[in-house]
C-alpha positions in Angstrom: -21.5 10.0 -3.8 -25.2 9.8 -4.1 -27.4 8.0 -1.7 -30.4 5.8 -2.5 -33.2 5.5 0.1 -33.3 1.9 1.3 -37.1 2.0 1.2 -36.9 2.5 -2.5 -35.0 -0.6 -3.3 -34.9 -3.1 -0.4 -37.7 -5.3 0.9 -39.2 -4.3 4.2 -38.0 -7.4 5.9 -34.4 -6.8 4.9 -34.6 -3.3 6.2 -35.8 -4.5 9.5 -33.0 -7.0 9.7 -30.3 -4.4 8.9 -31.9 -2.1 11.5 -31.1 -4.7 14.1 -27.4 -4.0 13.5 -27.5 -0.3 12.5 -30.3 2.1 12.7 -30.3 5.7 11.3 -26.7 5.5 10.1 -25.2 5.6 6.6 -23.6 2.3 5.6 -21.5 1.4 2.6 -22.3 -1.8 0.7 -19.4 -2.8 -1.6 -19.9 -4.0 -5.2 -20.1 -7.8 -5.8 -17.3 -7.5 -8.4 -14.5 -5.3 -7.5 -13.0 -3.5 -10.5 -9.2 -3.0 -10.6 -7.9 0.4 -9.9 -7.9 2.7 -13.0 -9.9 0.3 -15.1 -12.7 2.8 -15.6 -10.6 5.8 -16.3 -7.3 6.5 -18.2 -5.4 7.1 -15.0 -3.6 3.8 -14.8 -2.5 4.0 -18.4 -1.3 7.5 -17.8 1.0 6.5 -14.9 2.2 3.4 -16.8 3.2 5.6 -19.8 4.7 8.3 -17.6 6.8 5.8 -15.6 8.0 4.0 -18.7 9.2 7.5 -20.1 11.0 8.2 -16.8 12.7 4.9 -17.0 13.7 5.2 -20.6 15.1 8.7 -20.0 17.0 7.5 -16.9 18.5 4.7 -19.0 19.5 7.3 -21.5 21.5 9.1 -19.0 19.2 11.7 -17.2 19.8 12.0 -13.5 17.2 11.3 -10.8 17.4 15.0 -9.9 16.7 16.2 -13.4 13.9 13.7 -13.9 12.3 14.9 -10.6 12.4 18.4 -11.7 11.0 17.6 -15.2 8.1 15.6 -13.9 7.5 17.8 -10.8 8.1 14.7 -8.5 10.5 14.2 -5.6 13.7 12.4 -6.0 12.4 9.7 -3.8 9.3 9.2 -6.1 11.5 9.0 -9.1 13.7 6.3 -7.3 10.5 4.5 -6.3 9.4 4.4 -9.9 12.8 3.2 -11.2 12.9 0.5 -8.5 9.3 -0.7 -9.4 10.1 -0.9 -13.1 13.4 -2.7 -12.4 11.5 -5.2 -10.2 8.8 -5.7 -12.9 11.6 -6.2 -15.6 13.1 -8.9 -13.3 9.9 -10.8 -12.7 9.1 -10.7 -16.5 12.6 -11.9 -17.4 13.6 -8.7 -19.2 
């Protein structure tokens, strides 16, 4: 994370007002519009695709243990993925 000096972008009055609450410390100011997780990278799509593949392979007869080995995940993670997909299917009426 890169820092921007307050003096470069904020009016002096605002800096003084902020200094009443915190002086000489780093603070985080969140974005006005929060972007959803994975919206700026392909990570979200990667996991959606991977999890769909896991579900499809499980439905085709592969065991949780073999899926865990194939995807380098724990059996608990595979079970969590399968539960999540089953829950999504229920809510979407599939």
